[in-house]
PALUMVO-629354 format. One line per field, with one value per residue (C-alpha): residue number from 1; x, y, z. Coordinates in pm, 1 decimal, padded with zeros to 6 digits, always signed. Example, Ala and Ser with C-alpha at 12.3 -4.5 7.8 and 13.67 -1.06 7.14 Angstrom:
! PALUMVO-629354
n	1_2;
x	+01230.0_+01367.0;
y	-00450.0_-00106.0;
z	+00780.0_+00714.0;
! end
This chain:
! PALUMVO-629354
n	1_2_3_4_5_6_7_8_9_10_11_12_13_14_15_16_17_18_19_20_21_22_23_24_25_26_27_28_29_30_31_32_33_34_35_36_37_38_39_40_41_42_43_44_45_46_47_48_49_50_51_52_53_54_55_56_57_58_59_60_61_62_63_64_65_66_67_68_69_70_71_72_73_74_75_76_77_78_79_80_81_82_83_84_85_86_87_88_89_90_91_92_93_94_95_96_97_98_99_100_101_102_103_104_105_106_107_108_109_110_111_112_113_114_115_116_117_118_119_120_121_122_123_124_125_126_127_128_129_130_131_132_133_134_135_136_137_138_139_140_141_142_143_144_145_146_147_148_149_150_151_152_153_154_155_156_157_158_159_160_161_162_163_164_165_166_167_168_169_170_171_172_173_174_175_176_177_178_179_180_181_182_183_184_185_186_187_188_189_190_191_192_193_194_195_196_197_198_199_200_201_202_203_204_205_206_207_208_209_210_211_212_213_214_215_216_217_218_219_220_221_222_223_224_225_226_227_228_229_230_231_232_233_234_235_236_237_238_239_240_241_242_243_244_245_246_247_248_249_250_251_252_253_254_255_256_257_258_259_260_261_262_263_264_265_266_267_268_269_270_271_272_273_274_275_276_277_278_279_280_281_282_283_284_285_286_287_288_289_290_291_292_293_294_295_296_297_298_299_300_301_302_303;
x	+07209.8_+07079.8_+06789.2_+06772.4_+06496.2_+06517.3_+06341.5_+06259.3_+06340.4_+06148.7_+05957.1_+05801.3_+05528.3_+05161.0_+04847.5_+04682.3_+04997.8_+04947.7_+04579.6_+04622.0_+04904.0_+04867.6_+04713.8_+04947.4_+05245.6_+05038.5_+04911.4_+05266.3_+05389.9_+05100.9_+05177.9_+05547.3_+05486.8_+05191.2_+04979.7_+04763.1_+04997.9_+04705.0_+04678.5_+05031.8_+04955.4_+04689.3_+04778.0_+04791.5_+05005.1_+05252.8_+05351.9_+05558.8_+05903.9_+05859.8_+05531.6_+05674.6_+05977.0_+05773.1_+05532.0_+05818.6_+05966.8_+05633.1_+05540.0_+05873.6_+05869.7_+05503.0_+05543.9_+05862.4_+05675.8_+05410.7_+05678.1_+05795.4_+06103.6_+06443.2_+06641.6_+07014.7_+07064.3_+06881.9_+06946.2_+06764.1_+06775.7_+06815.4_+06536.7_+06497.0_+06813.5_+06613.4_+06357.9_+06648.5_+06835.9_+06523.6_+06472.3_+06843.1_+06795.5_+07040.8_+06795.2_+06475.0_+06151.3_+06090.0_+06423.0_+06383.3_+06051.0_+06202.3_+06511.3_+06315.2_+06073.5_+06370.9_+06542.8_+06240.2_+06198.2_+06564.6_+06564.4_+06237.7_+06349.4_+06681.6_+06520.8_+06148.9_+06119.0_+06308.3_+06503.8_+06450.6_+06563.2_+06536.3_+06588.3_+06774.5_+06729.1_+06919.1_+07261.6_+07569.2_+07724.0_+08021.4_+07794.0_+07576.9_+07887.2_+07998.5_+07657.6_+07660.2_+08003.1_+07873.6_+07575.4_+07679.4_+07765.7_+07752.9_+07431.8_+07277.6_+07401.3_+07332.9_+07496.9_+07492.4_+07266.6_+07187.4_+07346.9_+07046.1_+07148.9_+07390.0_+07166.5_+06968.4_+07096.9_+06935.0_+07055.2_+06975.5_+06989.0_+06808.9_+06512.1_+06684.6_+07002.0_+06813.3_+06604.5_+06920.9_+07080.7_+06756.3_+06747.3_+07107.9_+07044.4_+06756.4_+06977.3_+07230.4_+06964.2_+06827.8_+06503.3_+06356.5_+06434.9_+06168.6_+06124.6_+06076.7_+05823.3_+06099.9_+06102.4_+06459.1_+06803.1_+06900.9_+07231.9_+07455.6_+07664.4_+07365.3_+07245.6_+07572.1_+07452.8_+07124.8_+07317.3_+07555.3_+07258.4_+07102.9_+07434.6_+07424.4_+07083.4_+07234.5_+07441.0_+07134.6_+07042.0_+07153.7_+07256.7_+07353.0_+07554.2_+07321.2_+07213.4_+07172.6_+07385.5_+07328.9_+07435.6_+07497.0_+07320.7_+07596.1_+07902.9_+07759.5_+07915.7_+07827.4_+07846.0_+07912.8_+08016.3_+07794.6_+08016.9_+07997.1_+07621.2_+07568.8_+07771.6_+07584.6_+07238.3_+07314.2_+07499.8_+07333.1_+07115.6_+07422.2_+07604.5_+07558.4_+07345.6_+07517.4_+07217.8_+07361.8_+07668.4_+07459.7_+07249.7_+07558.3_+07734.3_+07441.3_+07444.4_+07819.2_+07763.2_+07528.8_+07192.9_+06946.7_+06617.7_+06531.9_+06199.1_+06107.3_+05907.2_+05619.1_+05536.5_+05573.3_+05818.4_+06079.6_+06370.7_+06234.2_+06264.7_+06617.7_+06733.9_+06603.5_+06910.1_+07145.8_+06932.0_+06898.0_+06979.4_+06763.3_+06417.9_+06309.2_+05966.5_+05776.7_+05571.6_+05291.6_+05082.4_+05232.0_+05078.9_+05223.9_+05252.3_+05441.9_+05696.0_+05736.9_+05791.5_+06061.3_+06237.3_+06234.8_+06377.6_+06664.2_+06745.4_+06542.0_+06470.2_+06224.2_+06345.1;
y	+01519.3_+01480.5_+01341.3_+01100.7_+01033.5_+00689.7_+00569.4_+00201.4_-00009.4_-00241.7_-00503.8_-00246.5_-00152.4_-00197.2_-00175.1_+00161.9_+00317.2_+00645.5_+00693.8_+00870.5_+01102.6_+01474.9_+01520.3_+01805.5_+01571.7_+01308.5_+01564.4_+01688.7_+01334.1_+01265.3_+01576.9_+01487.7_+01122.3_+01188.1_+00928.3_+00907.6_+00829.5_+00701.0_+00404.8_+00288.7_+00140.4_-00120.7_-00482.5_-00552.8_-00247.1_-00331.3_-00647.8_-00406.5_-00307.4_+00036.8_+00100.1_-00017.5_+00208.8_+00511.3_+00454.1_+00440.6_+00762.5_+00948.2_+00826.5_+00928.1_+01276.2_+01339.1_+01235.9_+01441.6_+01746.5_+01683.6_+01687.3_+02025.9_+02014.0_+01928.2_+01653.6_+01654.1_+01339.2_+01128.8_+00774.4_+00539.2_+00165.5_+00099.2_+00293.1_+00483.5_+00672.7_+00871.4_+01030.1_+01078.8_+01277.2_+01483.2_+01567.0_+01655.7_+01914.5_+01733.2_+01604.3_+01763.9_+01567.5_+01607.6_+01450.1_+01179.9_+01071.8_+01034.1_+00853.2_+00614.7_+00536.4_+00444.8_+00256.9_+00036.8_-00034.8_-00126.2_-00363.2_-00523.5_-00573.9_-00725.6_-01002.3_-01036.7_-01373.7_-01649.1_-01421.2_-01230.6_-01183.7_-01386.6_-01276.6_-01510.6_-01450.3_-01617.8_-01676.6_-01453.6_-01309.6_-01547.1_-01852.0_-01714.8_-01630.8_-01994.7_-02115.6_-01876.6_-02002.3_-02358.1_-02292.9_-02014.5_-02101.0_-01930.3_-02111.4_-02074.2_-01741.8_-01618.7_-01333.7_-01142.9_-00839.3_-00673.6_-00672.2_-00556.7_-00654.9_-00885.2_-01185.7_-01073.7_-01071.1_-01077.2_-01278.9_-01223.3_-01444.7_-01718.6_-01893.3_-02232.9_-02097.8_-01901.0_-02205.9_-02413.2_-02157.2_-02126.7_-02502.9_-02511.7_-02212.5_-02389.3_-02694.4_-02463.0_-02332.1_-02022.8_-01909.9_-01794.0_-01792.4_-01578.8_-01486.7_-01110.6_-00922.6_-00823.2_-00969.3_-00871.6_-00969.6_-00631.7_-00533.0_-00779.8_-00796.2_-00922.3_-00560.1_-00400.1_-00351.7_-00170.4_+00037.3_+00157.6_+00252.5_+00446.5_+00622.7_+00750.7_+00907.5_+01103.9_+01300.7_+01515.1_+01566.6_+01853.5_+01746.7_+01968.5_+01917.1_+01786.3_+02056.7_+01799.4_+01494.6_+01225.9_+00879.7_+00623.6_+00294.4_+00116.3_+00286.6_+00355.0_+00700.6_+01057.3_+01167.1_+01535.7_+01580.0_+01581.2_+01326.7_+01079.1_+01128.7_+01059.9_+00739.5_+00633.2_+00681.3_+00525.8_+00220.0_+00135.7_-00120.8_-00344.0_-00282.1_-00460.2_-00263.6_-00220.6_-00099.3_-00226.1_-00009.9_+00288.1_+00293.0_+00244.2_+00525.9_+00758.9_+00671.4_+00729.8_+01075.3_+01168.7_+01072.4_+00984.0_+01015.0_+00801.3_+00842.1_+00596.7_+00742.2_+00543.4_+00275.5_+00042.3_+00001.3_-00252.6_-00010.8_+00089.4_-00267.9_-00301.2_+00013.8_-00058.6_-00247.1_+00027.3_+00309.2_+00171.2_+00520.3_+00702.3_+00714.3_+00513.9_+00571.1_+00508.1_+00779.5_+00530.2_+00500.9_+00807.0_+01150.4_+01414.7_+01671.2_+01420.8_+01357.3_+01730.3_+01791.1_+01523.7_+01672.0_+02017.5_+01879.1_+01722.4_+02051.0_+02014.2_+02329.2_+02459.0_+02369.4;
z	+04508.9_+04156.1_+03954.1_+03661.6_+03409.4_+03246.6_+02931.9_+02873.7_+02571.2_+02344.5_+02537.5_+02773.2_+02522.8_+02613.2_+02396.1_+02453.8_+02597.6_+02408.8_+02485.0_+02820.2_+02714.9_+02631.2_+02287.3_+02190.8_+02159.6_+01978.0_+01726.9_+01672.5_+01611.0_+01373.0_+01170.1_+01139.9_+01050.6_+00821.3_+01001.5_+01312.3_+01602.1_+01807.7_+01570.3_+01651.9_+01994.5_+01915.8_+01990.7_+01617.3_+01535.3_+01813.2_+01627.2_+01416.9_+01544.4_+01386.9_+01571.3_+01903.3_+01880.5_+01775.3_+02065.2_+02315.3_+02174.7_+02178.3_+02526.7_+02675.7_+02525.2_+02611.2_+02975.9_+03010.9_+02885.3_+03151.1_+03420.8_+03288.1_+03514.2_+03370.8_+03544.6_+03604.2_+03396.3_+03136.9_+03019.1_+02784.7_+02729.6_+02356.7_+02177.5_+02505.7_+02414.0_+02155.9_+02392.8_+02636.1_+02370.0_+02293.6_+02663.2_+02690.4_+02413.6_+02187.2_+01924.4_+01799.0_+01840.3_+01466.3_+01374.4_+01639.5_+01489.2_+01142.2_+01270.9_+01492.2_+01208.9_+00990.7_+01274.8_+01332.0_+00961.4_+00916.7_+01213.6_+01107.4_+00747.1_+00853.5_+01060.6_+00983.3_+01156.2_+01336.2_+01568.9_+01892.8_+02252.7_+02574.0_+02935.0_+03169.3_+03541.2_+03821.7_+03664.7_+03670.3_+03355.9_+03349.0_+03350.0_+03068.4_+02864.8_+02888.4_+02773.3_+02478.3_+02371.5_+02392.6_+02161.8_+01923.0_+01563.1_+01224.4_+01135.3_+01482.1_+01621.9_+01974.5_+02164.6_+02492.1_+02443.6_+02780.0_+03123.3_+03323.8_+03676.8_+03859.2_+03798.9_+03493.4_+03138.1_+02795.4_+02497.7_+02129.4_+01824.9_+01636.5_+01795.0_+01797.5_+01956.8_+02221.8_+02307.4_+02345.7_+02577.8_+02776.1_+02827.9_+02947.2_+03172.9_+03344.6_+03394.1_+03566.0_+03803.0_+03627.7_+03785.5_+03455.6_+03085.2_+02920.3_+02555.3_+02529.8_+02317.8_+02075.5_+01725.5_+01629.4_+01768.7_+01912.1_+02072.4_+01895.9_+01575.3_+01375.7_+01347.9_+01234.8_+00876.0_+00959.2_+01215.9_+00944.3_+00724.5_+01012.3_+01075.1_+00716.5_+00784.7_+01072.7_+00820.5_+00749.5_+01116.8_+01337.9_+01686.0_+01978.8_+02293.5_+02566.6_+02810.8_+03090.5_+03162.5_+02896.1_+03011.8_+02739.2_+02804.3_+02611.9_+02756.4_+03103.2_+03111.2_+03010.5_+02648.7_+02590.3_+02226.1_+01919.9_+01746.4_+02034.3_+02063.5_+01693.5_+01724.3_+02038.0_+01888.0_+01550.8_+01673.1_+02003.9_+01822.6_+01767.2_+02097.3_+02428.2_+02675.4_+03012.0_+03209.6_+03536.8_+03478.6_+03365.8_+03683.7_+03900.5_+03713.4_+03784.5_+04154.0_+04177.1_+04025.9_+04309.4_+04162.0_+04437.8_+04247.1_+03944.8_+03764.3_+03490.4_+03204.4_+03047.1_+02983.8_+03279.0_+03564.0_+03451.3_+03497.8_+03836.3_+03958.3_+03821.9_+04003.0_+04353.2_+04472.7_+04351.6_+04492.1_+04845.7_+04977.8_+04724.6_+04565.1_+04261.3_+04105.0_+03782.9_+03612.8_+03554.6_+03869.6_+04040.9_+04093.3_+03863.9_+04145.4_+04361.5_+04086.5_+04026.9_+04397.8_+04411.1_+04107.8_+04266.1_+04589.2_+04394.8_+04226.0_+03907.7_+03707.1_+03453.5_+03102.6;
! end
């Protein structure tokens, strides 16, 4: 049996999320960025896409260092792929900070207002696809963004188009259509241009082959080459997230322990149905020694 660390995406952020993490990682991040990382997680600062993404990177890396036991696999949803790559030994924390800072700025500049993401719960993928086709247009774009579970998907696009799809979804019996705390239309073709700019920045970054299994949240399968990893990290902002497939892929590979790194427990809830014969826990709210014991039992090792 194997273990998996998962890292959440934008929308999981919480004010004060960095305050209880080890100061060593926060000081390191501050030195690299040339600013106080502890100022990134205020409610006001988190209105910025750049601040949100940096907070999620820093939190994931800091908590993983606290665990101090390497998993068998890592996976990240959207921005979560960056701390996953750091923990897998494929990307340095220094480079990740610079890339994520740029990533957030590019996404924010591309769509400063009028766009975002909405979760739809209670309808299957085929039904949502039909609704998207009914509403989408050049002037009012809306796309599938995330496949989170059998009955939970996320759409991305303009406010008007998302509202139209949400209204139709409720008419079809959706239990919930909720606007997410994400101010950009991630994981759809609207972000192809900033993704290409980010890919150019990767030319100056040294990547390594992952030393633990790295599961792509877009492809729902392991990535083992540097070239494929570079492509996955640079372009995941404009590709549909298949988190349902990623979790299922991990389970089929023998994973029976999933631990979600901070903040929150959204991915923990999504994994429970898949991991009926395993253990799913969130770092937040759990004892560190309990998590370390579980990792050791699943064959974890000192990094």
